[in-house]
C-alpha positions in Angstrom: -3.6 -65.9 29.6 -6.7 -67.9 30.3 -8.8 -65.2 28.7 -6.7 -65.4 25.5 -7.2 -69.2 25.2 -10.9 -68.7 25.8 -11.0 -66.1 23.0 -9.2 -68.3 20.6 -11.4 -71.3 21.4 -14.5 -69.2 21.0 -13.5 -67.6 17.6 -11.3 -70.5 16.4 -13.2 -71.0 13.1 -13.2 -67.3 12.3 -9.5 -66.9 13.0 -8.7 -70.0 11.0 -10.7 -68.5 8.1 -8.7 -65.3 8.2 -5.4 -67.1 8.4 -6.3 -69.3 5.3 -7.5 -66.2 3.5 -4.2 -64.4 4.0 -2.3 -67.5 2.9 -4.4 -67.8 -0.2 -3.9 -64.1 -1.1 -0.2 -64.5 -0.6 0.1 -67.5 -2.9 -2.1 -65.9 -5.6 -0.1 -62.7 -5.5 3.3 -64.4 -5.3 2.8 -66.9 -8.1 0.6 -64.9 -10.5 2.2 -62.0 -12.4 -1.2 -60.4 -13.1 -2.3 -60.4 -9.5 1.2 -59.3 -8.4 1.0 -56.3 -10.7 -2.5 -55.4 -9.6 -1.6 -55.7 -5.9 1.5 -53.5 -6.4 -0.6 -50.8 -8.1 -3.2 -50.9 -5.4 -0.6 -50.8 -2.7 1.2 -47.9 -4.4 -2.0 -45.9 -4.6 -2.9 -46.5 -1.0 0.6 -45.7 0.1 0.6 -42.5 -2.0 -2.6 -41.3 -0.5 -1.5 -42.0 3.0 1.8 -40.1 2.4 0.0 -37.2 0.8 -2.3 -36.8 3.8 0.7 -37.1 6.2 2.6 -34.5 4.2 -0.4 -32.1 4.5 -0.5 -32.5 8.3 3.3 -32.2 8.6 3.3 -29.1 6.4 0.6 -27.5 8.6 2.7 -27.9 11.7 5.8 -26.6 9.9 4.1 -23.3 8.8 5.6 -21.2 11.6 9.1 -22.3 10.7 8.4 -21.8 7.0 7.1 -18.2 7.6 10.1 -17.3 9.7 12.5 -18.5 7.0 10.6 -16.6 4.3 10.7 -13.4 6.4 14.5 -13.8 6.8 14.9 -14.5 3.1 12.9 -11.4 2.3 15.1 -9.3 4.6 18.2 -10.5 2.7 16.6 -9.6 -0.6 15.6 -6.1 0.6 19.2 -5.5 1.7 20.4 -6.3 -1.8 18.3 -3.7 -3.6 20.2 -1.4 -5.8 18.5 1.7 -4.4 20.0 0.9 -0.9 23.5 1.8 -2.2 25.0 5.0 -3.3 27.6 3.5 -5.7 30.0 6.0 -7.3 30.5 6.3 -11.0 33.4 4.0 -12.0 33.0 4.4 -15.8 36.3 6.3 -16.1 38.2 4.1 -13.7 38.5 0.3 -13.5 39.3 -1.2 -10.1 40.0 -4.9 -9.4 38.6 -5.7 -6.0 40.6 -8.5 -4.3 39.3 -8.0 -0.8 37.3 -11.0 0.4 34.5 -8.9 1.9 31.6 -7.0 0.6 33.3 -3.9 -0.8 29.9 -2.2 -1.3 29.3 -1.8 2.4 30.9 1.6 2.5 28.3 2.8 -0.1 25.2 1.3 1.6 22.5 3.8 2.5 19.8 1.6 3.9 19.4 -1.7 5.6 16.2 -3.6 6.5 15.7 -5.6 9.7 12.7 -7.9 10.3 10.5 -8.1 13.4 7.1 -9.6 14.3 3.9 -7.7 14.7 2.5 -8.5 18.2 -0.2 -5.8 18.4 -2.0 -3.7 15.9 -5.0 -1.4 16.1 -7.1 0.1 13.3 -10.3 1.2 14.9 -9.3 4.3 16.8 -8.2 7.8 15.7 -4.6 7.1 16.9 -3.6 3.7 15.8 -0.3 2.0 16.8 1.6 -1.1 15.9 3.9 -3.0 18.3 6.9 -4.9 17.0 8.9 -7.6 18.8 12.1 -9.5 17.9 15.8 -9.7 18.4 16.4 -6.8 16.0 14.3 -4.3 18.0 17.3 -3.3 20.0 18.8 -1.7 16.9 15.7 0.4 16.2 15.4 4.1 17.0 12.6 6.6 16.8 11.9 8.2 13.4 12.8 5.0 11.5 10.4 4.0 8.7 8.6 0.6 8.8 7.2 -1.4 5.8 5.4 -4.7 5.4 6.5 -7.9 3.7 5.3 -6.5 0.3 7.5 -3.4 0.5 4.5 -1.2 1.4 4.6 1.6 3.9 3.2 0.9 7.4 4.4 3.8 9.6 7.2 5.4 11.7 8.8 4.2 14.9 7.9 6.4 17.9 9.3 4.6 20.9 11.7 1.7 21.6 12.7 -0.3 24.6 14.7 -3.5 25.0 12.1 -5.9 23.6 9.4 -3.8 21.9 9.1 -1.0 19.4 5.9 1.2 19.0 5.1 2.3 15.5 2.8 5.2 14.6 0.6 3.6 12.0 -0.3 5.5 8.8 -3.8 5.2 10.3 -3.0 7.9 12.8 -4.4 11.4 12.7 -0.9 12.9 13.2 0.7 10.8 10.5 2.2 12.9 7.6 4.0 11.1 4.7 5.5 12.8 1.7 3.9 11.0 -1.3 4.5 11.3 -5.0 2.4 10.3 -8.0 4.6 7.9 -9.9 3.3 8.7 -13.3 3.6 12.5 -13.2 6.1 13.1 -10.4 4.0 15.7 -8.4 4.4 15.5 -4.6 2.0 16.0 -1.8 1.1 14.9 1.7 -0.5 11.7 2.6 -2.7 11.7 5.7 -5.6 9.7 7.2 -9.0 11.3 8.1 -9.7 8.7 10.8 -12.8 7.3 9.1 -12.1 4.3 6.8 -9.1 2.0 7.4 -7.0 1.5 4.3 -8.3 4.7 2.7 -5.8 7.6 2.9 -5.8 11.2 1.5 -3.2 12.8 -0.8 -3.4 16.6 -0.7 -1.4 19.4 -2.3 -1.7 18.2 -5.9 -2.7 21.0 -8.3 -5.7 20.6 -10.5 -3.5 21.0 -13.5 -2.1 17.5 -12.9 -3.7 14.6 -14.7 -4.6 12.1 -12.0 -6.7 9.0 -12.7 -8.0 6.1 -10.7 -5.4 3.4 -10.3 -2.4 5.7 -10.4 0.5 4.6 -8.1 1.5 6.7 -5.1 5.0 6.2 -3.7 7.3 7.9 -1.2 9.0 10.9 -2.6 12.3 10.3 -0.9 12.5 13.9 0.3 12.8 12.9 4.0 15.4 10.8 5.7 12.8 8.3 7.0 11.8 6.5 3.8 13.8 5.9 0.6 12.3 6.9 -2.7 9.9 4.4 -4.3 8.2 2.7 -1.3 4.7 1.8 -2.2 2.0 3.8 -0.4 -1.1 2.9 -2.4 -3.2 3.5 -5.5 -5.6 6.3 -6.4 -9.2 5.3 -5.5 -11.0 8.6 -6.3 -10.2 12.2 -7.2 -12.1 15.2 -5.8 -11.8 18.9 -6.5 -11.4 21.2 -3.5 -13.8 24.1 -3.9 -11.8 26.6 -1.8 -8.4 25.8 -3.3 -6.8 25.0 -6.7 -5.8 21.5 -5.5 -7.2 18.0 -5.6 -8.2 15.9 -2.7 -7.2 12.4 -3.7 -8.5 9.3 -2.0 -5.8 6.6 -1.9 -6.3 2.9 -1.1 -3.2 1.9 1.0 -1.0 -0.9 -0.4 -0.6 -2.2 3.1 -3.4 -4.5 4.4 -3.6 -3.2 8.0 -6.2 -5.9 8.8 -3.6 -8.6 8.4 -0.1 -7.6 9.6 2.2 -10.4 10.8 5.7 -9.2 10.0 7.4 -5.9 9.4 10.8 -4.5 8.2 12.3 -1.5 9.8 14.5 0.7 7.5 17.8 2.0 8.9 19.0 5.0 7.0 22.8 5.5 7.5 22.5 9.1 6.2 19.7 10.0 8.6 21.8 10.9 11.7 24.4 13.1 9.9 21.7 14.9 7.9 19.7 15.6 11.0 22.9 16.8 12.8 23.8 19.3 10.1 20.2 20.6 9.9 20.2 21.0 13.6 23.5 22.9 13.4 22.1 25.3 10.7 18.9 25.9 12.7 20.9 26.7 15.8 23.2 29.1 13.9 20.1 30.9 12.5 18.6 31.2 15.9 21.8 32.6 17.4 22.0 35.0 14.4 18.5 36.2 15.0 19.1 36.8 18.7 22.3 38.9 17.9 20.3 41.1 15.5 
């Protein structure tokens, strides 16, 4: 307390000046319309700048929550795509649906579930991506994986309670059925193990007109990926000397250098199709043995 009185006594004149200055400004602003308007404008500008900077800082700390909400919203949009449903032709029959549930569920072919990328390699010959999240428990091997831009990433190889391992397209054993969107010809997309984000499309005849920039998509001939998933765009076209086919360089649509989230595609037709194919193969093997 003694120090406070000493401080006031020492700087009494200066403190009195500040007090009188504040009182003077108050009377000027309070009783003068012009100064009142000027003070209000200045105060609004200062307040606006402070709020703007505060919002920037607050937005930065909310980025994780914003990203998570966008991933969830993207998942919901994927699950509403028309190509995910096998809707029957109802032109000749009109049905009034009075059931208060989604009546299209019985026709759904695909569903997309999000997860977070916690590990990703691009520098080796055999690159893998590790996914983590609450949906991982629903994943199974041989399910397709895409990124947030609906571009192909790879295929799930192994799953445990918390993590799923994905064989990246940047893997020497990766084989994807690709199709040229413009012409419809199909081939096989592989990776030569050299340059990340540069793939190779083989099996395309030289009679096909292929140009730089042409879009390569999934053909839909397998049960892993639906038709139309983006693989990449043609970067260059080379003629194979020993064959009648092209060797096409494709720049992948997926940016493997920057993967944060992924969507795993669950194909409801995959299991029954694989079962019936396995049954046919087994019957053929038994028939060959009997012969």
